All heavy atoms as TSV, in Angstrom:
chain	resi	resn	atom	element	x	y	z
A	1	MET	N	N	-9.028	12.385	-21.341
A	1	MET	CA	C	-8.840	11.283	-20.404
A	1	MET	C	C	-7.469	10.641	-20.575
A	1	MET	O	O	-6.755	10.453	-19.623
A	1	MET	CB	C	-9.994	10.297	-20.601
A	1	MET	CG	C	-9.709	8.853	-20.327
A	1	MET	SD	S	-9.836	8.386	-18.617
A	1	MET	CE	C	-9.436	6.679	-18.756
A	2	ALA	N	N	-7.102	10.310	-21.811
A	2	ALA	CA	C	-5.833	9.618	-22.045
A	2	ALA	C	C	-4.634	10.473	-21.637
A	2	ALA	O	O	-3.676	9.952	-21.079
A	2	ALA	CB	C	-5.715	9.208	-23.500
A	3	ALA	N	N	-4.711	11.769	-21.919
A	3	ALA	CA	C	-3.600	12.644	-21.549
A	3	ALA	C	C	-3.442	12.686	-20.033
A	3	ALA	O	O	-2.318	12.651	-19.516
A	3	ALA	CB	C	-3.816	14.044	-22.111
A	4	ASP	N	N	-4.560	12.752	-19.322
A	4	ASP	CA	C	-4.513	12.749	-17.862
A	4	ASP	C	C	-3.967	11.425	-17.343
A	4	ASP	O	O	-3.150	11.405	-16.434
A	4	ASP	CB	C	-5.912	13.004	-17.290
A	4	ASP	CG	C	-5.916	13.000	-15.778
A	4	ASP	OD1	O	-5.095	13.732	-15.190
A	4	ASP	OD2	O	-6.729	12.265	-15.189
A	5	LEU	N	N	-4.383	10.331	-17.938
A	5	LEU	CA	C	-3.895	9.010	-17.545
A	5	LEU	C	C	-2.394	8.910	-17.778
A	5	LEU	O	O	-1.646	8.435	-16.925
A	5	LEU	CB	C	-4.642	7.919	-18.320
A	5	LEU	CG	C	-4.268	6.482	-18.023
A	5	LEU	CD1	C	-4.448	6.140	-16.550
A	5	LEU	CD2	C	-5.100	5.540	-18.887
A	6	TYR	N	N	-1.946	9.375	-18.934
A	6	TYR	CA	C	-0.518	9.349	-19.238
A	6	TYR	C	C	0.266	10.208	-18.246
A	6	TYR	O	O	1.324	9.792	-17.760
A	6	TYR	CB	C	-0.271	9.830	-20.671
A	6	TYR	CG	C	1.188	9.830	-21.038
A	6	TYR	CD1	C	1.836	8.644	-21.356
A	6	TYR	CD2	C	1.930	11.006	-21.041
A	6	TYR	CE1	C	3.181	8.627	-21.676
A	6	TYR	CE2	C	3.271	10.998	-21.361
A	6	TYR	CZ	C	3.894	9.812	-21.675
A	6	TYR	OH	O	5.237	9.801	-21.978
A	7	THR	N	N	-0.260	11.384	-17.926
A	7	THR	CA	C	0.405	12.278	-16.980
A	7	THR	C	C	0.527	11.617	-15.611
A	7	THR	O	O	1.594	11.673	-14.977
A	7	THR	CB	C	-0.365	13.609	-16.868
A	7	THR	OG1	O	-0.415	14.209	-18.160
A	7	THR	CG2	C	0.295	14.553	-15.890
A	8	ARG	N	N	-0.546	10.983	-15.149
A	8	ARG	CA	C	-0.501	10.309	-13.847
A	8	ARG	C	C	0.449	9.116	-13.882
A	8	ARG	O	O	1.177	8.856	-12.915
A	8	ARG	CB	C	-1.903	9.867	-13.432
A	8	ARG	CG	C	-2.787	11.051	-13.081
A	8	ARG	CD	C	-4.148	10.650	-12.574
A	8	ARG	NE	N	-4.903	10.023	-13.640
A	8	ARG	CZ	C	-5.659	8.936	-13.511
A	8	ARG	NH1	N	-5.776	8.338	-12.356
A	8	ARG	NH2	N	-6.317	8.445	-14.549
A	9	TYR	N	N	0.462	8.388	-14.997
A	9	TYR	CA	C	1.369	7.247	-15.177
A	9	TYR	C	C	2.826	7.701	-15.105
A	9	TYR	O	O	3.645	7.106	-14.401
A	9	TYR	CB	C	1.020	6.574	-16.504
A	9	TYR	CG	C	2.015	5.622	-17.098
A	9	TYR	CD1	C	2.704	4.695	-16.325
A	9	TYR	CD2	C	2.245	5.620	-18.463
A	9	TYR	CE1	C	3.597	3.801	-16.907
A	9	TYR	CE2	C	3.129	4.730	-19.056
A	9	TYR	CZ	C	3.810	3.835	-18.266
A	9	TYR	OH	O	4.680	2.954	-18.826
A	10	MET	N	N	3.157	8.785	-15.804
A	10	MET	CA	C	4.529	9.286	-15.786
A	10	MET	C	C	4.909	9.849	-14.417
A	10	MET	O	O	6.042	9.684	-13.959
A	10	MET	CB	C	4.722	10.349	-16.874
A	10	MET	CG	C	4.725	9.784	-18.286
A	10	MET	SD	S	6.144	8.700	-18.616
A	10	MET	CE	C	5.417	7.083	-18.441
A	11	ALA	N	N	3.979	10.488	-13.742
A	11	ALA	CA	C	4.246	11.008	-12.397
A	11	ALA	C	C	4.507	9.850	-11.432
A	11	ALA	O	O	5.393	9.942	-10.567
A	11	ALA	CB	C	3.083	11.859	-11.905
A	12	ALA	N	N	3.766	8.766	-11.571
A	12	ALA	CA	C	3.982	7.591	-10.721
A	12	ALA	C	C	5.351	6.975	-11.007
A	12	ALA	O	O	6.053	6.541	-10.091
A	12	ALA	CB	C	2.871	6.566	-10.935
A	13	SER	N	N	5.731	6.957	-12.270
A	13	SER	CA	C	7.057	6.449	-12.645
A	13	SER	C	C	8.152	7.316	-12.028
A	13	SER	O	O	9.127	6.796	-11.466
A	13	SER	CB	C	7.198	6.430	-14.169
A	13	SER	OG	O	8.495	6.068	-14.543
A	14	ASP	N	N	7.993	8.614	-12.123
A	14	ASP	CA	C	8.974	9.541	-11.540
A	14	ASP	C	C	9.067	9.365	-10.023
A	14	ASP	O	O	10.163	9.367	-9.461
A	14	ASP	CB	C	8.620	10.986	-11.870
A	14	ASP	CG	C	8.786	11.316	-13.344
A	14	ASP	OD1	O	9.448	10.538	-14.067
A	14	ASP	OD2	O	8.236	12.352	-13.767
A	15	ALA	N	N	7.917	9.207	-9.369
A	15	ALA	CA	C	7.909	9.029	-7.908
A	15	ALA	C	C	8.610	7.731	-7.522
A	15	ALA	O	O	9.397	7.699	-6.567
A	15	ALA	CB	C	6.472	9.031	-7.386
A	16	TRP	N	N	8.352	6.671	-8.266
A	16	TRP	CA	C	8.993	5.376	-7.992
A	16	TRP	C	C	10.501	5.485	-8.182
A	16	TRP	O	O	11.281	5.043	-7.341
A	16	TRP	CB	C	8.399	4.286	-8.885
A	16	TRP	CG	C	9.176	3.021	-8.902
A	16	TRP	CD1	C	9.874	2.498	-9.950
A	16	TRP	CD2	C	9.365	2.096	-7.814
A	16	TRP	NE1	N	10.478	1.319	-9.575
A	16	TRP	CE2	C	10.180	1.049	-8.271
A	16	TRP	CE3	C	8.923	2.073	-6.493
A	16	TRP	CZ2	C	10.552	-0.013	-7.462
A	16	TRP	CZ3	C	9.307	1.001	-5.689
A	16	TRP	CH2	C	10.109	-0.021	-6.171
A	17	ASN	N	N	10.928	6.084	-9.285
A	17	ASN	CA	C	12.366	6.217	-9.546
A	17	ASN	C	C	13.056	7.108	-8.523
A	17	ASN	O	O	14.179	6.810	-8.099
A	17	ASN	CB	C	12.599	6.730	-10.969
A	17	ASN	CG	C	12.344	5.648	-11.989
A	17	ASN	OD1	O	12.746	4.505	-11.814
A	17	ASN	ND2	N	11.645	5.994	-13.052
A	18	ALA	N	N	12.408	8.169	-8.109
A	18	ALA	CA	C	12.981	9.045	-7.081
A	18	ALA	C	C	13.116	8.287	-5.761
A	18	ALA	O	O	14.116	8.432	-5.051
A	18	ALA	CB	C	12.112	10.281	-6.898
A	19	HIS	N	N	12.127	7.475	-5.446
A	19	HIS	CA	C	12.174	6.680	-4.218
A	19	HIS	C	C	13.350	5.702	-4.273
A	19	HIS	O	O	14.082	5.563	-3.298
A	19	HIS	CB	C	10.856	5.924	-4.050
A	19	HIS	CG	C	10.840	5.015	-2.866
A	19	HIS	ND1	N	10.654	5.480	-1.578
A	19	HIS	CD2	C	10.990	3.665	-2.765
A	19	HIS	CE1	C	10.691	4.458	-0.746
A	19	HIS	NE2	N	10.897	3.347	-1.440
A	20	LEU	N	N	13.527	5.044	-5.414
A	20	LEU	CA	C	14.622	4.077	-5.544
A	20	LEU	C	C	15.989	4.721	-5.372
A	20	LEU	O	O	16.896	4.111	-4.797
A	20	LEU	CB	C	14.570	3.390	-6.905
A	20	LEU	CG	C	13.533	2.310	-7.080
A	20	LEU	CD1	C	13.649	1.712	-8.468
A	20	LEU	CD2	C	13.640	1.228	-6.029
A	21	LYS	N	N	16.150	5.925	-5.871
A	21	LYS	CA	C	17.442	6.604	-5.763
A	21	LYS	C	C	17.802	6.904	-4.314
A	21	LYS	O	O	18.972	6.946	-3.962
A	21	LYS	CB	C	17.436	7.891	-6.581
A	21	LYS	CG	C	17.479	7.633	-8.055
A	21	LYS	CD	C	17.488	8.920	-8.836
A	21	LYS	CE	C	17.465	8.600	-10.318
A	21	LYS	NZ	N	17.349	9.794	-11.138
A	22	GLY	N	N	16.802	7.084	-3.477
A	22	GLY	CA	C	17.051	7.415	-2.081
A	22	GLY	C	C	17.112	6.212	-1.160
A	22	GLY	O	O	17.458	6.343	0.009
A	23	ARG	N	N	16.778	5.045	-1.676
A	23	ARG	CA	C	16.712	3.841	-0.827
A	23	ARG	C	C	17.416	2.671	-1.495
A	23	ARG	O	O	16.898	2.089	-2.420
A	23	ARG	CB	C	15.256	3.443	-0.593
A	23	ARG	CG	C	14.355	4.554	-0.185
A	23	ARG	CD	C	14.168	4.505	1.304
A	23	ARG	NE	N	13.390	5.651	1.727
A	23	ARG	CZ	C	12.303	5.587	2.434
A	23	ARG	NH1	N	11.839	4.421	2.796
A	23	ARG	NH2	N	11.682	6.677	2.811
A	24	GLN	N	N	18.564	2.302	-0.994
A	24	GLN	CA	C	19.282	1.171	-1.568
A	24	GLN	C	C	18.625	-0.169	-1.211
A	24	GLN	O	O	18.809	-1.154	-1.900
A	24	GLN	CB	C	20.746	1.156	-1.103
A	24	GLN	CG	C	21.654	2.048	-1.903
A	24	GLN	CD	C	21.469	3.518	-1.617
A	24	GLN	OE1	O	20.837	3.915	-0.651
A	24	GLN	NE2	N	22.016	4.359	-2.460
A	25	CYS	N	N	17.842	-0.198	-0.141
A	25	CYS	CA	C	17.260	-1.465	0.298
A	25	CYS	C	C	15.934	-1.775	-0.403
A	25	CYS	O	O	15.366	-2.838	-0.209
A	25	CYS	CB	C	17.045	-1.455	1.807
A	25	CYS	SG	S	15.844	-0.221	2.349
A	26	CYS	N	N	15.431	-0.876	-1.215
A	26	CYS	CA	C	14.138	-1.038	-1.853
A	26	CYS	C	C	14.331	-1.412	-3.324
A	26	CYS	O	O	15.057	-0.738	-4.051
A	26	CYS	CB	C	13.333	0.258	-1.742
A	26	CYS	SG	S	11.641	0.114	-2.324
A	27	THR	N	N	13.682	-2.491	-3.755
A	27	THR	CA	C	13.715	-2.903	-5.157
A	27	THR	C	C	12.302	-3.270	-5.595
A	27	THR	O	O	11.412	-3.443	-4.759
A	27	THR	CB	C	14.624	-4.134	-5.365
A	27	THR	OG1	O	14.043	-5.251	-4.689
A	27	THR	CG2	C	16.033	-3.890	-4.858
A	28	ALA	N	N	12.105	-3.443	-6.884
A	28	ALA	CA	C	10.796	-3.871	-7.387
A	28	ALA	C	C	10.455	-5.268	-6.875
A	28	ALA	O	O	9.299	-5.579	-6.616
A	28	ALA	CB	C	10.781	-3.847	-8.909
A	29	GLU	N	N	11.461	-6.095	-6.721
A	29	GLU	CA	C	11.238	-7.462	-6.249
A	29	GLU	C	C	10.935	-7.511	-4.748
A	29	GLU	O	O	10.167	-8.347	-4.295
A	29	GLU	CB	C	12.458	-8.346	-6.551
A	29	GLU	CG	C	12.681	-8.598	-8.019
A	29	GLU	CD	C	13.357	-7.421	-8.722
A	29	GLU	OE1	O	14.019	-6.589	-8.060
A	29	GLU	OE2	O	13.187	-7.323	-9.947
A	30	GLU	N	N	11.564	-6.630	-3.988
A	30	GLU	CA	C	11.356	-6.564	-2.539
A	30	GLU	C	C	11.296	-5.108	-2.094
A	30	GLU	O	O	12.249	-4.577	-1.538
A	30	GLU	CB	C	12.492	-7.287	-1.808
A	30	GLU	CG	C	12.448	-8.795	-1.976
A	30	GLU	CD	C	13.400	-9.494	-1.035
A	30	GLU	OE1	O	13.520	-9.075	0.128
A	30	GLU	OE2	O	14.039	-10.451	-1.483
A	31	PRO	N	N	10.157	-4.465	-2.338
A	31	PRO	CA	C	10.047	-3.057	-1.950
A	31	PRO	C	C	9.824	-2.886	-0.452
A	31	PRO	O	O	9.273	-3.766	0.206
A	31	PRO	CB	C	8.834	-2.570	-2.734
A	31	PRO	CG	C	8.010	-3.794	-2.943
A	31	PRO	CD	C	8.984	-4.933	-3.048
A	32	CYS	N	N	10.256	-1.737	0.056
A	32	CYS	CA	C	9.953	-1.379	1.436
A	32	CYS	C	C	8.456	-1.020	1.489
A	32	CYS	O	O	7.812	-0.914	0.445
A	32	CYS	CB	C	10.825	-0.215	1.883
A	32	CYS	SG	S	10.469	1.360	1.069
A	33	PRO	N	N	7.879	-0.813	2.659
A	33	PRO	CA	C	6.443	-0.490	2.728
A	33	PRO	C	C	6.044	0.741	1.896
A	33	PRO	O	O	5.046	0.707	1.179
A	33	PRO	CB	C	6.208	-0.252	4.217
A	33	PRO	CG	C	7.227	-1.116	4.893
A	33	PRO	CD	C	8.450	-1.029	4.005
A	34	ASP	N	N	6.836	1.804	1.970
A	34	ASP	CA	C	6.534	2.983	1.153
A	34	ASP	C	C	6.709	2.680	-0.330
A	34	ASP	O	O	5.912	3.095	-1.168
A	34	ASP	CB	C	7.434	4.157	1.533
A	34	ASP	CG	C	7.124	4.707	2.918
A	34	ASP	OD1	O	5.983	4.527	3.386
A	34	ASP	OD2	O	8.030	5.326	3.509
A	35	GLY	N	N	7.752	1.947	-0.642
A	35	GLY	CA	C	8.018	1.588	-2.035
A	35	GLY	C	C	6.941	0.689	-2.617
A	35	GLY	O	O	6.612	0.792	-3.802
A	36	ALA	N	N	6.377	-0.185	-1.791
A	36	ALA	CA	C	5.326	-1.085	-2.268
A	36	ALA	C	C	4.115	-0.288	-2.747
A	36	ALA	O	O	3.521	-0.620	-3.781
A	36	ALA	CB	C	4.924	-2.063	-1.167
A	37	LEU	N	N	3.762	0.763	-2.024
A	37	LEU	CA	C	2.634	1.603	-2.433
A	37	LEU	C	C	2.940	2.334	-3.742
A	37	LEU	O	O	2.081	2.416	-4.628
A	37	LEU	CB	C	2.293	2.602	-1.332
A	37	LEU	CG	C	1.779	2.010	-0.024
A	37	LEU	CD1	C	1.644	3.089	1.032
A	37	LEU	CD2	C	0.456	1.303	-0.244
A	38	LEU	N	N	4.150	2.858	-3.858
A	38	LEU	CA	C	4.539	3.555	-5.077
A	38	LEU	C	C	4.590	2.603	-6.267
A	38	LEU	O	O	4.145	2.934	-7.372
A	38	LEU	CB	C	5.902	4.233	-4.888
A	38	LEU	CG	C	5.932	5.393	-3.912
A	38	LEU	CD1	C	7.374	5.806	-3.628
A	38	LEU	CD2	C	5.127	6.564	-4.443
A	39	TRP	N	N	5.141	1.418	-6.046
A	39	TRP	CA	C	5.237	0.413	-7.105
A	39	TRP	C	C	3.838	-0.023	-7.571
A	39	TRP	O	O	3.581	-0.131	-8.767
A	39	TRP	CB	C	6.038	-0.793	-6.620
A	39	TRP	CG	C	6.167	-1.874	-7.639
A	39	TRP	CD1	C	5.570	-3.095	-7.615
A	39	TRP	CD2	C	6.935	-1.840	-8.847
A	39	TRP	NE1	N	5.917	-3.808	-8.723
A	39	TRP	CE2	C	6.758	-3.070	-9.500
A	39	TRP	CE3	C	7.743	-0.877	-9.423
A	39	TRP	CZ2	C	7.365	-3.366	-10.717
A	39	TRP	CZ3	C	8.355	-1.179	-10.643
A	39	TRP	CH2	C	8.165	-2.414	-11.266
A	40	LYS	N	N	2.933	-0.227	-6.630
A	40	LYS	CA	C	1.559	-0.631	-6.966
A	40	LYS	C	C	0.878	0.457	-7.789
A	40	LYS	O	O	0.239	0.166	-8.805
A	40	LYS	CB	C	0.778	-0.905	-5.678
A	40	LYS	CG	C	-0.686	-1.178	-5.869
A	40	LYS	CD	C	-0.930	-2.632	-6.110
A	40	LYS	CE	C	-2.412	-2.962	-6.049
A	40	LYS	NZ	N	-2.988	-3.236	-7.334
A	41	ARG	N	N	1.015	1.694	-7.378
A	41	ARG	CA	C	0.401	2.800	-8.133
A	41	ARG	C	C	0.977	2.874	-9.540
A	41	ARG	O	O	0.242	3.010	-10.514
A	41	ARG	CB	C	0.613	4.125	-7.407
A	41	ARG	CG	C	0.058	5.302	-8.177
A	41	ARG	CD	C	-0.390	6.412	-7.283
A	41	ARG	NE	N	-0.801	7.588	-8.007
A	41	ARG	CZ	C	-1.990	7.746	-8.563
A	41	ARG	NH1	N	-2.889	6.799	-8.476
A	41	ARG	NH2	N	-2.294	8.861	-9.205
A	42	PHE	N	N	2.294	2.773	-9.658
A	42	PHE	CA	C	2.946	2.813	-10.958
A	42	PHE	C	C	2.443	1.678	-11.850
A	42	PHE	O	O	2.046	1.914	-12.996
A	42	PHE	CB	C	4.467	2.740	-10.792
A	42	PHE	CG	C	5.194	2.440	-12.073
A	42	PHE	CD1	C	5.177	3.343	-13.124
A	42	PHE	CD2	C	5.886	1.255	-12.225
A	42	PHE	CE1	C	5.839	3.063	-14.314
A	42	PHE	CE2	C	6.547	0.970	-13.404
A	42	PHE	CZ	C	6.526	1.876	-14.450
A	43	THR	N	N	2.440	0.452	-11.353
A	43	THR	CA	C	2.040	-0.684	-12.193
A	43	THR	C	C	0.556	-0.632	-12.545
A	43	THR	O	O	0.177	-0.995	-13.663
A	43	THR	CB	C	2.397	-2.033	-11.544
A	43	THR	OG1	O	1.767	-2.139	-10.264
A	43	THR	CG2	C	3.906	-2.192	-11.403
A	44	ASP	N	N	-0.280	-0.185	-11.624
A	44	ASP	CA	C	-1.713	-0.052	-11.932
A	44	ASP	C	C	-1.943	0.970	-13.042
A	44	ASP	O	O	-2.726	0.729	-13.969
A	44	ASP	CB	C	-2.507	0.349	-10.687
A	44	ASP	CG	C	-2.651	-0.769	-9.677
A	44	ASP	OD1	O	-2.322	-1.938	-9.998
A	44	ASP	OD2	O	-3.100	-0.473	-8.546
A	45	LEU	N	N	-1.269	2.105	-12.948
A	45	LEU	CA	C	-1.424	3.131	-13.977
A	45	LEU	C	C	-0.803	2.687	-15.303
A	45	LEU	O	O	-1.348	2.979	-16.372
A	45	LEU	CB	C	-0.818	4.451	-13.515
A	45	LEU	CG	C	-1.648	5.188	-12.470
A	45	LEU	CD1	C	-0.834	6.302	-11.816
A	45	LEU	CD2	C	-2.913	5.753	-13.093
A	46	GLN	N	N	0.285	1.966	-15.244
A	46	GLN	CA	C	0.901	1.446	-16.462
A	46	GLN	C	C	-0.061	0.478	-17.156
A	46	GLN	O	O	-0.270	0.571	-18.370
A	46	GLN	CB	C	2.212	0.745	-16.131
A	46	GLN	CG	C	2.947	0.221	-17.345
A	46	GLN	CD	C	4.239	-0.452	-16.956
A	46	GLN	OE1	O	4.255	-1.321	-16.097
A	46	GLN	NE2	N	5.322	-0.045	-17.579
A	47	ASP	N	N	-0.645	-0.425	-16.394
A	47	ASP	CA	C	-1.617	-1.361	-16.967
A	47	ASP	C	C	-2.800	-0.616	-17.580
A	47	ASP	O	O	-3.252	-0.961	-18.681
A	47	ASP	CB	C	-2.117	-2.337	-15.910
A	47	ASP	CG	C	-1.069	-3.344	-15.480
A	47	ASP	OD1	O	-0.045	-3.490	-16.185
A	47	ASP	OD2	O	-1.282	-3.983	-14.434
A	48	ALA	N	N	-3.308	0.376	-16.885
A	48	ALA	CA	C	-4.457	1.141	-17.389
A	48	ALA	C	C	-4.092	1.870	-18.680
A	48	ALA	O	O	-4.881	1.879	-19.636
A	48	ALA	CB	C	-4.928	2.134	-16.334
A	49	TYR	N	N	-2.917	2.452	-18.719
A	49	TYR	CA	C	-2.512	3.188	-19.916
A	49	TYR	C	C	-2.304	2.244	-21.095
A	49	TYR	O	O	-2.747	2.526	-22.214
A	49	TYR	CB	C	-1.246	4.004	-19.647
A	49	TYR	CG	C	-0.864	4.855	-20.823
A	49	TYR	CD1	C	-1.652	5.950	-21.182
A	49	TYR	CD2	C	0.247	4.576	-21.598
A	49	TYR	CE1	C	-1.330	6.740	-22.274
A	49	TYR	CE2	C	0.575	5.360	-22.689
A	49	TYR	CZ	C	-0.215	6.432	-23.027
A	49	TYR	OH	O	0.100	7.201	-24.114
A	50	LEU	N	N	-1.654	1.126	-20.866
A	50	LEU	CA	C	-1.436	0.166	-21.955
A	50	LEU	C	C	-2.754	-0.425	-22.439
A	50	LEU	O	O	-2.942	-0.644	-23.643
A	50	LEU	CB	C	-0.463	-0.920	-21.509
A	50	LEU	CG	C	0.965	-0.444	-21.249
A	50	LEU	CD1	C	1.823	-1.568	-20.702
A	50	LEU	CD2	C	1.578	0.162	-22.496
A	51	THR	N	N	-3.679	-0.663	-21.533
A	51	THR	CA	C	-5.009	-1.137	-21.922
A	51	THR	C	C	-5.697	-0.096	-22.791
A	51	THR	O	O	-6.312	-0.426	-23.814
A	51	THR	CB	C	-5.855	-1.465	-20.677
A	51	THR	OG1	O	-5.218	-2.528	-19.970
A	51	THR	CG2	C	-7.268	-1.863	-21.051
A	52	HIS	N	N	-5.595	1.156	-22.397
A	52	HIS	CA	C	-6.176	2.246	-23.190
A	52	HIS	C	C	-5.597	2.250	-24.610
A	52	HIS	O	O	-6.333	2.379	-25.595
A	52	HIS	CB	C	-5.921	3.588	-22.507
A	52	HIS	CG	C	-6.142	4.745	-23.408
A	52	HIS	ND1	N	-7.398	5.197	-23.769
A	52	HIS	CD2	C	-5.263	5.543	-24.057
A	52	HIS	CE1	C	-7.271	6.213	-24.596
A	52	HIS	NE2	N	-5.991	6.447	-24.770
A	53	LEU	N	N	-4.288	2.093	-24.728
A	53	LEU	CA	C	-3.665	2.097	-26.054
A	53	LEU	C	C	-4.141	0.913	-26.885
A	53	LEU	O	O	-4.406	1.061	-28.090
A	53	LEU	CB	C	-2.148	2.069	-25.928
A	53	LEU	CG	C	-1.474	3.324	-25.381
A	53	LEU	CD1	C	0.028	3.114	-25.297
A	53	LEU	CD2	C	-1.798	4.532	-26.233
A	54	ARG	N	N	-4.252	-0.267	-26.268
A	54	ARG	CA	C	-4.722	-1.448	-27.000
A	54	ARG	C	C	-6.159	-1.250	-27.476
A	54	ARG	O	O	-6.491	-1.600	-28.610
A	54	ARG	CB	C	-4.638	-2.685	-26.120
A	54	ARG	CG	C	-3.249	-3.228	-25.998
A	54	ARG	CD	C	-3.265	-4.566	-25.263
A	54	ARG	NE	N	-2.032	-4.711	-24.552
A	54	ARG	CZ	C	-1.844	-4.482	-23.248
A	54	ARG	NH1	N	-2.839	-4.120	-22.483
A	54	ARG	NH2	N	-0.663	-4.618	-22.708
A	55	GLU	N	N	-6.992	-0.698	-26.622
A	55	GLU	CA	C	-8.391	-0.463	-26.984
A	55	GLU	C	C	-8.502	0.575	-28.096
A	55	GLU	O	O	-9.327	0.450	-28.983
A	55	GLU	CB	C	-9.192	-0.028	-25.769
A	55	GLU	CG	C	-9.415	-1.146	-24.779
A	55	GLU	CD	C	-10.051	-0.694	-23.478
A	55	GLU	OE1	O	-10.245	0.531	-23.284
A	55	GLU	OE2	O	-10.348	-1.569	-22.657
A	56	LYS	N	N	-7.651	1.574	-28.040
A	56	LYS	CA	C	-7.640	2.627	-29.052
A	56	LYS	C	C	-7.286	2.044	-30.424
A	56	LYS	O	O	-7.860	2.415	-31.435
A	56	LYS	CB	C	-6.654	3.712	-28.651
A	56	LYS	CG	C	-6.608	4.900	-29.558
A	56	LYS	CD	C	-5.648	5.928	-28.993
A	56	LYS	CE	C	-5.451	7.077	-29.967
A	56	LYS	NZ	N	-4.497	8.047	-29.458
A	57	LYS	N	N	-6.324	1.100	-30.425
A	57	LYS	CA	C	-5.892	0.472	-31.674
A	57	LYS	C	C	-6.809	-0.677	-32.069
A	57	LYS	O	O	-6.727	-1.165	-33.197
A	57	LYS	CB	C	-4.463	-0.047	-31.552
A	57	LYS	CG	C	-3.421	1.023	-31.564
A	57	LYS	CD	C	-2.052	0.401	-31.595
A	57	LYS	CE	C	-1.006	1.453	-31.851
A	57	LYS	NZ	N	0.323	0.854	-32.014
A	58	GLY	N	N	-7.608	-1.153	-31.137
A	58	GLY	CA	C	-8.487	-2.280	-31.425
A	58	GLY	C	C	-7.772	-3.611	-31.433
A	58	GLY	O	O	-8.172	-4.541	-32.119
A	59	THR	N	N	-6.706	-3.712	-30.636
A	59	THR	CA	C	-5.970	-4.977	-30.554
A	59	THR	C	C	-6.195	-5.598	-29.180
A	59	THR	O	O	-6.442	-4.902	-28.203
A	59	THR	CB	C	-4.460	-4.762	-30.769
A	59	THR	OG1	O	-3.985	-3.821	-29.810
A	59	THR	CG2	C	-4.171	-4.247	-32.165
A	60	PRO	N	N	-6.095	-6.916	-29.093
A	60	PRO	CA	C	-6.314	-7.600	-27.798
A	60	PRO	C	C	-5.217	-7.390	-26.799
A	60	PRO	O	O	-4.162	-7.003	-27.022
A	60	PRO	CB	C	-6.413	-9.070	-28.170
A	60	PRO	CG	C	-5.959	-9.201	-29.571
A	60	PRO	CD	C	-5.919	-7.846	-30.170
């Protein structure tokens, strides 16, 4: 599960970064409509992965 989560998290990061390179008008603070979806997916997966790591270590 964790490996799959990490893989999806990194793929979302790559997709977000690739999108940013092609769009000067899109930022994390003010994403375009396509960028907003990519940013949301990236941040959701990042939160899930970090939560998994905290739970694995037993820290809050």
